[in-house]
C-alpha positions in Angstrom: 141.6 -40.2 84.4 139.3 -37.4 84.4 140.7 -34.0 83.5 140.9 -31.3 86.1 140.5 -27.5 85.8 143.3 -25.1 86.5 143.8 -21.5 85.4 146.5 -20.1 83.7 146.8 -16.4 83.2 143.1 -16.0 84.4 142.0 -18.8 81.7 140.5 -22.0 82.6 142.3 -24.8 81.3 141.6 -28.5 81.4 144.6 -30.9 81.9 145.2 -34.5 83.0 145.7 -34.5 86.9 149.1 -36.1 86.9 151.3 -33.8 84.7 153.7 -30.9 86.0 152.6 -27.3 85.8 155.3 -26.8 83.0 153.6 -29.7 81.0 150.3 -28.0 81.3 151.7 -24.7 80.4 153.3 -26.2 77.3 150.1 -28.0 76.3 148.2 -24.8 76.0 150.6 -22.7 73.6 151.5 -23.3 70.2 154.1 -20.6 70.4 157.3 -20.3 72.4 156.5 -20.4 76.1 157.5 -17.4 78.2 157.1 -17.8 81.9 158.6 -14.6 82.9 160.5 -11.5 82.0 163.9 -10.3 83.4 164.2 -7.0 85.3 165.3 -5.6 81.9 162.0 -7.0 80.2 163.5 -9.8 78.2 161.4 -12.8 77.8 162.5 -16.0 79.7 161.2 -19.6 79.3 162.1 -22.9 80.6 165.5 -24.6 79.6 166.1 -27.7 81.3 162.7 -29.1 82.7 164.4 -30.5 85.8 164.8 -27.7 88.3 168.3 -26.5 87.6 168.0 -23.4 85.5 165.1 -21.5 87.3 164.0 -20.3 83.9 160.3 -21.6 84.4 159.6 -19.6 87.6 155.8 -18.9 87.7 153.4 -17.5 90.4 151.2 -20.5 91.9 148.3 -19.6 94.1 149.8 -16.2 94.7 153.2 -17.7 95.6 155.9 -16.3 93.2 159.1 -18.1 92.0 157.7 -21.6 92.1 159.5 -23.8 89.6 156.7 -24.9 86.9 158.7 -28.3 86.2 158.9 -29.2 90.0 155.1 -28.8 90.7 152.2 -31.3 89.8 149.0 -29.5 88.9 146.2 -29.9 91.2 142.5 -28.9 90.7 141.8 -25.1 91.2 145.6 -24.3 90.8 145.9 -20.5 89.7 149.1 -20.0 87.6 150.5 -16.7 86.4 153.2 -16.8 83.9 154.6 -13.2 84.6 156.2 -11.9 87.5 155.4 -8.4 88.6 158.2 -5.8 88.7 159.6 -6.1 92.2 158.0 -9.4 92.7 157.6 -10.8 95.9 
């Protein structure tokens, strides 16, 4: 399959079209994955990868609090891995 282009934190990333957003996030980093921060500023990242823990929440196409492990990447998708304070 031909790779598709998505944007992660304003950076274009090529990835296979049939993977989860979480898998795409994990493929692009060689360090612990932080998808969001708590109200107190503590970094949080995925734990279960099956939609139970809600720690993989990201903003996808301007929609906050989407579970990265439950979404499949789509060409042109915009992903932001931090939720602004007082997020929507």
